[in-house]
N, C-alpha and C positions, 0 to 999 in steps of 0.2 A: 634260231632264237637268239644266239651268241652268248657272250660272256654277260653275266647279270651285274657284274661290279664296275662298268664301264660305261660312260656316256660317249665313247669316241665312237667314230663311223669308219671304224676298221676293217670292216668287210666291203665297203665302196673303195676307199683309199689307205693305203697303209705307208708306214715307215721301212725303209730298208737300210737307211743309213742315216746317223745324224752327227752333227759335229759340234761341240761344246768348247767355248770361251770365257772361262770362269775367274772370278776373281774372291777369295776367302777374305772375308772381313771379321775378324776375330772381335773388334771392338763393338762393331753394329750388330754381330753374331748373324749375319746374313752371306748368302753366296751371290753375288752380283756377274751378270755378264748376258749371255747369250746362248740359243740352240739353234741351228739349223738342220731341219727335216729334209731330207730326200725321199720324197714318196712316189710309189706306184700309184697309179689310178688303176681301178678295177672296173669301175662304171661308167660309160661316157657320158657327157654332158654334166658331169657332178658340178655342182657350184660352190660346195665349201669342204673343208676338212674340220673335223671336229675333234678336238684333244681333251685330255681329262688336265685338271688343274685343281691345286688345292692351296688357297690363302697365297698364291703367287701374286706379285705385283707386276703386271703389264708395261711397258714402258713404250714400245713400237713392234709393228709387225711390219715384214717386208715379203713380198713374193717375187723371186727372181725373175728377172725380164721385165717386171713393172717399172713405170716411170713414179710413181709414188707410192706412199705405203699402203698396205694394204688395210681394208675395212675388216674391223672384228669385234664380236660382243663378248661379255661374260655371262652366262647363264646364272640363275637364280641358285645359290649354293645349297646343294643336297647334304643332308648330315653326316653322311658316309662317304658319297662318290665326290662331293666337291662341286665347281663350277665347271660346267663345259665351255670351253672356249672354240667359239665358231669363227673360223676365218673365211673370208670369200675369196674364192679363187677364180682364174681368169676364164673367160666362156671359151667352149668349145674343147675343153681338154677330153681325148678320147682313152678309152680303155686301152692300158698298156703303156700310155705316156707317163711321163715324169716331171716332176714339178719340185721346186725347192722353196722352203718357206723360213724364213729367221724370225725369230721372237727373242727381241730385247727384254729382259725381266730381271727379279731377284726375289728371294725365298723371304719369307718373313719369321720374324721370331717374337712370339712364341708359337705361332699357327703351324708351322711346318713339323708334322708328325716324324715326318723323315730322318731329320735330323736332332742331334742332343749336341749342344753345345756345354762342354764341361769345364767348369773353373779349375784351374792351375790346383786347389785346396783337395779336389777331388779325384785327382790323376796320382799314379804311384809316385813319380819324381817329385811332385808338388811344385814344380820350376816354369811351366809353360800351361796355357789350355789346350784343350783338345776339342775334335770335333769327330763325329763319325754318324754313318747314315745306316738306314735300317728301312728299306723299300718294301720289304716282302710284307703282307700279300700285296696291298694296294697303295703304299705310301709313295711310290716313285713320283706321282702327280704333285705332290709338294715340294719335289727337289727339282723337277722339271716338267714343262708343259710336254706330254707324251700321249700315246695308246697305252694307257694302263693295264695291259691284258697279257697274259702269257701266250695268247693267241698269237701276238704279233712278238716276231723275234728279229733283232736288228744288229748291224756291226757299228761300232762308234770310234769316234777319237775325240781326244780333249787337250785342250791347254789350260792348265791351274795353275794360277801364280798365289802365292802363300809366302808369310812369314816363316813358316813351319812346314817341315818336310810333309810333302801331300800324295797319297797313295788312292790308286782307282783299281776298279775290276777289270783291269786291262794290263797289257805288257807295256812296261816302260820302255820308251824310245830315247828320252834322256830327262836327267842327268841319269847315268848309268848308277844302279842300285847298289852296286860293290864297291862303286868309287864314295869320297867323304861324304858323311852325311848332310845334308843340305847343300850339295856341290861345293862344300868348303866354305860357305858365306856363314854368316852369324845367326845361329838358330834363334828365332824371336824378334829379328830386327831386320834382317836383310830379306827382301822378296828374290822368290826363283822361282822360275816357270819351268812346271813340270809338263811332260808331252806324255801322253798315253795312246795306244791303239788296240782295240779289239777286233780282230780279223773274223772271229768265230759270231754269228748271229745267236744273240741272248735275248731273253725275254726282258722286260722292264724292272722286275722285282731283283734283278741280279744286278743292276747298275749300283754301284757303292764308292763311297768317297771317305776317307779318312785323312785328319791332319793332326800332328801334334810333335812332341820330341821322340821323332821315331830312327831307329837304326836297324841295318838290316844283317844276317848272317847267313850264308849259305849252308846247305846241306851238303854232304859228298854227291857228287852226280854218279847215278848208277852207269856202269860199261854199257855201252851201246845204245843209251837214251838220249834222245835231242832235246829233251824238257829238263828246265832247272825246278829246285825247290829250295825252300828258305824260310826263315822266320824275320818277323818286323816285330820289335816292342820298343817299349822305353829303355833308354840306355842301363838303368839300374835292374832291369828285368831280362835283357838278352841274353845273360849267361845260364839263369835257369830254364828259359825258354828253350833256347837250343838244345840244352841237355833233355829236356822232356819230350822233346818231338824227334830230334835227329836220327833216333835209331830205327823209329817205325813208320816215320812219313814216306820215304822212298820205298821203302820194302813193301808196304801193303799197295802202292800204287803200281808199282811193277806185277805185284799179283793179281790186282786188279785187271791190269790190260791183258792178261793169260785168259781171264775169264770172258772179257767183254771184248775190246778192241783198243789200239792203240790211243793213248791221252792226246786230245787234240787243241787243247788250251797253250800249249808252250811253255806254262810257268805255272805252279803249283804251290803260292807262296802262303803262309800262314801270318795273321797280324794278332797278337794279344793287344786285346781293347781293356779300356778301364772297367771297373767292377758293375757299373749301373749297365753294362750290356744285359738285354733281355733274355738272350738264348745262352746252349751250350757253345753253338756255333752257327754259323750262316755262311753257306757254300757260294758266295759270290765269287763270279769267274775268276781265275787267275788269284784270287786274295780271298782265301777262307778266313772270315772272322771267328776269333774264338775267346772264350770268357777265361779270367784270369785264374777261376777256380780249379781249372784244369793241372795248374802249377803244383801237383801234390809232393814232387819230389821222389816219385816212386815210379811214374809212367803208367799208373793203373787207369786213367781217366782218357787214354789216349783212343780208346773207341769211339769219342765224339769226332776224331779227326778222320779216323776211318770213315765214319756216316757221313762226313761233309765232302770227302773226296769223293765218295761213292756217288754223290748228287752228280759229280762230272759227266755221269753217264747217265743217270735216272733223275731228271730235274731239269739241269743246264742242257745235257744233251737230247735226252728224249723227254719232254715237257707235257704237263697237264695243260689241256684246253684252257681250262678256267678253275675256279676253286671247286667246284663241284666234283671235279676228278683229281684235288689236291694227293688223295689217298696214292696214286700211282707214283707220284716224286716221291713219298715216305714211306710205303709199304715196301716198294721195291729197293728203295736204299737200305731200309732196315733188315730186310731179307739178307741181301748181298753181305752188307755189313758183317753180319754174322757167319755168313757162308764163308769168308774170308778168315774168321776166327777159326774156323774148323780145317781150312787149308793151311794157315800158318801154324796153328797149333794143334787142336783135337777134336774130334767131335764132342766131347765134353765140354770144351770151350763154347762151343756154338749153343748146346742146351743150355749152359749155364747163362748166356747172355739173354735167352729167351725168358728163362725164368725171372731174371732181373727185372725184363720189361713187362712181365704180366702183372705184377704188383700194381703199376702205375697205369696199366690198361683197365685194370678192373676197379681202380680206384676212380679211375674219370668215369666208366661206364656208371657207377653207381652214383658220381655226382652229377651227371645228365639226366638220371632218372627222377631226379627231384627237380631240375631245372630246365631242360629241355632234351626229351627222347629223340629229338630228330637228330641231335648232335651225336646220337650213338650209331649212326650208320656209317659206311664207308662211303657211299655216294650220295651224298647230300642234296637235295634240291634247294639249292638258295633262291631266296625270292629277289627280285631286282631290287637294289640298293642294300641288300642286307649284309653287314661285316662279315668277312669270311674269319675275321679274327675273333669273334665271339665263338666259332667252333672250335680254337685252337685247344688241342688237348693230344693224348698220347693215344687216341683211337686210330687216326689214319696209319700212325706208326706201326703198332704193335697189334691191330687186329688187321691191318692191311699186309704187314710181314708174316702172320699166322695164317692168314687167306692164301699166300702164296706158297708157304711152307706146307699146308693141306693140299694144295695142286699138285707140288711136286712129289708127295708120299703117293697120291691118287694115282698119278701116272707110272710110279715105280720107282721114284727115287732119282739120285743127281745123275747118274748115267744116261738116263733118259731126257731129263729136265736142262741140264746144263747147256746141251746143242740149242735148244731153243731159246735160252738167254742169250746167247751170242745173235742168233736170228733177229731176235726181239730189237736188241740195241742195233743192230746194223739195219734193219729195215726203217725204223723211226728217228735214227739220229738226225737232229736237226729241223725234226718236226714236233708241234704240238698236238696232242692227240686226247681223245676221249677214252673212257671206260670201255665203251662199245668197240670201239676201234681195236682197242689191246684184245678184248675177249675176241672178235672176230679174226684176227690174226693168229690167235692161239690155236684156234679150232682149225684154221685152214694150213696152219703148220703141221698139225698132227695128223689132218685128214692127207696131207701128202707124204708125210714121213714117218708115221707112227702106225698106221694102219687102223682098222675098225675098232678094234679092241682100245685102242687109246682114246678114240673119239667117243666109244661108250663110256669110258672112265671120266671123262670131261662132263658128259651128259648127265653124270651121276650125281655131280656136284650140287650142291643146294644152292645156286646163284642168288637168288633173291634174298635167301634169309643171309648170307653173307655180305650181299652189297647194300642191302635196304632194309635188313632186319635190325630192330632195336633189343632192347634187353641188356641184362648185366652178366651176362656170359656169352661165349663163343659159341657159334651154330655147330660146332663139332668138339668134344673134349679134345685137349693137345696135350699130347706127353712129350716130354723132354728128356735128355741125358740128365739124371742127377748127380752124377759122380761128384763132381765139384761143390755140390751143395749138402752132401750127405752131412758133413761134419756140421755145417750152419746149423741146419735142420735139427740135428741131436742136441746140439747146445740150446737150441733156443726151447726144445722141449723139457730140456732139463729145467731150465729158468722158470718155465711155466708152472711146472709140479712142484719146485722147492717150497717147501715150510719154512727155511730160512736161508741166509746166504753164506753160512760159513763153509758151504761145501764148495765154493766158487775160488779159483784164484787167476790170476793175471796169465796162468799157464794155459788157461782154457783158450785163449785165441793167439797162443804162440804158432808162427808160422804162417797164419791166416793172412791173404791179402786184404787190401781195403774193401773190393768186393764180395768177398766172402763174409766180411763182417756187415757189410750192409744187407747182405741176404739173411743174416741172422736177425737183424732187427727187423727186417721186413717180416720175416716169420713169426718173430715174437708179436707182431700186431695182428696176425691172426687167432692169436689165443686170447681169453679174458685179461683185461688190463692188470698189470702188475701190481702188488702193493708198494704204497708209498717207499717203504724200507730198500723193497727189493730195486725200485727205480733209482734211489739216491746210490745204492750199492753198486748198481751195474755202472752208472756214470762214471763213479770214482774209481771203482777197481781196474776197468777197461780203458780209462783215459778217455771215454766218450763226451764227456759234460764239456771239455775243452780241445777236443781235435780240432787240428786246423783242416782236415779233409772235409769239405763242406757237404759232399754225399754221405759221410758219417753222421755229421753233426745235425743234419735234417733228420735223418731216420731216428737218433736217439730223442730228438724232440718230439716226433710223431708217437714214440713209444711212451716218452712221460705224460705226453697231453692225450692220450688214449680214452682216458676218463675225464672228460673236461668238468666234473663235480667233484673230484678229488680233493683232498684237504691242500695238497701241493700244487695244485693246478695251477693257481694263479702265479706262484713262485716260477714256476717252468716257464710259464706263459710268458712272464717279466723277461726272464733269462732269454728266451727264443727271440722275442722282440728286440731285446738289445743286440742280439747276436746279428739280425737280419738287417737292422738299420744302420750297422756298423759301429756300433758303440764300444766294441770291444777293440777293432782294431782300425777305426777310421774308414773302413771300407764297407760299404753298402753291399747287400749280396742282392744284387739286382736281377742276376738270372731268374725267371720266372718259375723254372722247376724247383727252385729254393723260396723265393719269397711269396708266391702264391700259397703254397700249402702250410706256411708258417703264420700267414695273416688268416688263412681260413681257420687253422686247428685254433689259435688264439682267440679269434671271434667266436668261437663256440665256447671258450672260458669264459669271455669277458668284452662284449660287444665294444663297450666303452674305450676300454684299453686298446684294444686292436685300433679302432679306429683313430684314438688321439694321438696313438704314436706314430701311425701312416700319414695324417695329416702333418706332425711335426716335421717329418723327412722326405714328405711327397715330393719335393724338387730334386731328391737325389735318384729318384727312379726314372727310367724310360718312358716316355709317352704312351709308348704300348702297353707297358707294365701297368702304368697308372690306370689307363682305363679298364683293365680287367681286374686288378686289384679292388677297384672302386666297386666293381660288380660282385665280388667275391665277399666283401664286407659291407654291403648294403648302402654303399655311400651313394650309388646311382642304381638304377635299375637294370637288372640283367635283360639284354635284349631278346626278343623272340620266344618268352615262355609260352609253353604249351601245357602247363599243369597248374 
C-alpha cells in the first residue's frame, strides 16, 4: 500500500541525493532557488516522477540531458497532502538507472507551514528577524518539492545565501562555525553564502533550516571521540544556553554510544529557538532544535536534550516507514532516554521519569476517549490523506515506552534485553521499517539467542492490546520505582486533606528540585479540587504563581483550573491566558506542551475568553500549533471524530 500521507511515486523511483541552491529573502519572507534531485529508477519504462509540494511556486523544471525544459503539471491541491508535481521523464529509462531533475521554485508566505518567519520584536534580542523550519511530520513539501515520506532517506548538500547566519541539518563546510559570526561580515546587511553537506541518508522530515542573529559556542570534546558538539543561540542567550547544556550533552551521548553504536552524524549541535517553537525539541540531523523554556538555570530539563539525542539512533537512524509506525521512533526513544537516566544516575531516576510521563499519557488517553479513540492506539491505521498531526500526543511516546519496558520485564530484565537493543540498532540502522518488521526481528533474535523460554515469554504478551487496543489505561498495570516521588506524593496528600493552610510553610519544598515539584502538582490533580483559599495560598507560599519555570507554572494553573466552575476560575483563567500569550514577559509560550493544555483548560472555564485571547495573539503561534489549538477550542472542527 505504501505511505498514506504522500502522493509521490517513491516505490517506482526515489531520490538518493539532492542539492539545494537557496537564497533567503527576509523582506518577502520566501526562500528562492532550486533543488536538483538525483533519482534512482526502480521500475522500467517509467514515464514520470511525482513529487509532493505545498503552495510552492514552480518557475522551471529541467531533466538532465534534455535540450529543453521538462513538461510538468501540478495536481489539484489536497487539503492535507498538497499538490502532486508530475514531471515527465525521458522515454526508455530502465530499472537501476539514474536521472537528474532540477526544479527552480520559491516558497510562499503564509502558505508554507514548514516555515515560520518571525519579526525582530518576537526574538530575544529584538534586533533582527528570524526564520526556522519544522518539517515533521509532512511539511517538508512546503519547503522543497520532494518525496515527503520517511520511507525515502537521502543525502543532501546545500548552498544558502543570507544576510543573517544560516544553519541546516547537516555539517557546515564553510564558513567555519567557530570562526567569527557571519564570517565576520555585517549581520543583517551583508550576504554570506553558507555551504552544508549531509553525508548520512535522512528522511525528509529531518531537513531543517534556521537563520537569525546566531552565534556558536562549542562544548568540550570528549577524549577519543571524532564527533563535536556545541550550542547556537542569539548572542544575549549564548552564555545561559552553553551553561545549561554543556555538562550533560556530551556525557549522555558517550553513554548512548555504549548501549547502541558509535554516533554516525559527526556533529551534535543544539539551537535554542525563539519561544514560538511548538515543541520541546526537534531531532533534526546534526542540529537539534530546542525551546528556550529549557533554560531554567538549574539543568532540570535537560532530559529533553537527551530525548532528541536518542533520536539519532531511534528515528534518524532506524526510521518509521510511515506515520502508522511513528511510535517506533518515539516509544523507543523515550524508553532509551529513561534507561540512560538509570545508567548515569540511578534506577530511581528511571522510574521517576516514567511517573512524570504517565500523567501526560493518561490525560491524552482521556482526551481521545471523547475525540477520537483511534488515536489511543500505538499503531494507527491512517486513512489516505489523513493528517498525522491530528494524532500528535503523548500516546506514542509514553504508551510506546511502557510497551518496550513491559517487553524488557517479560524477558527477564536489562541483562537479557540490552544485547537485543544493540542488535536492533545494528540491523536496521539506515533503514525505514514497520512495526511488523521490528516484531519479526525481535522474535528471530530471541529464537536464535534466547531459547524456547524467551520465545514463549514473547508469545505471552498481548500484542493486539498493546498495538491496537483503545481505552484510558494500559493493557498491563505498570509499576515504577517511586523513591524520588514519595516526598511529592506525601505533600500532595497533606494538601488534599488540609482543613486550613496554616500548617504549610515554604520549608515543605526545600531541597525539592523542579521535577519533584512538578510531580507534587500533578499528584494534586488526582484528588478533588482544592478550595479557592488553598489554591491562593499554594501559589503564593511556594512561589508557583510567578515561577519562571514553565513546567511548574503549567501544573500550577492546571491545579487552579481543576474546577472550571469555581468562583476564582475566571481569575486564574485570565492569568493563565496572559502567561501563555506572553503578556508577562513578551515571550509567547509556543510549545504545545504548554499552550494547548492552557487553552483547553481556560476554554472549559469560559469559551469566549479563550477564543478571543487566542485570536488576538494567533499570529505569534507556529502554524502547526495554530491548527491544533483551533481544534482544541472549537474554532475549527477536529478531524476524524468517531464518537
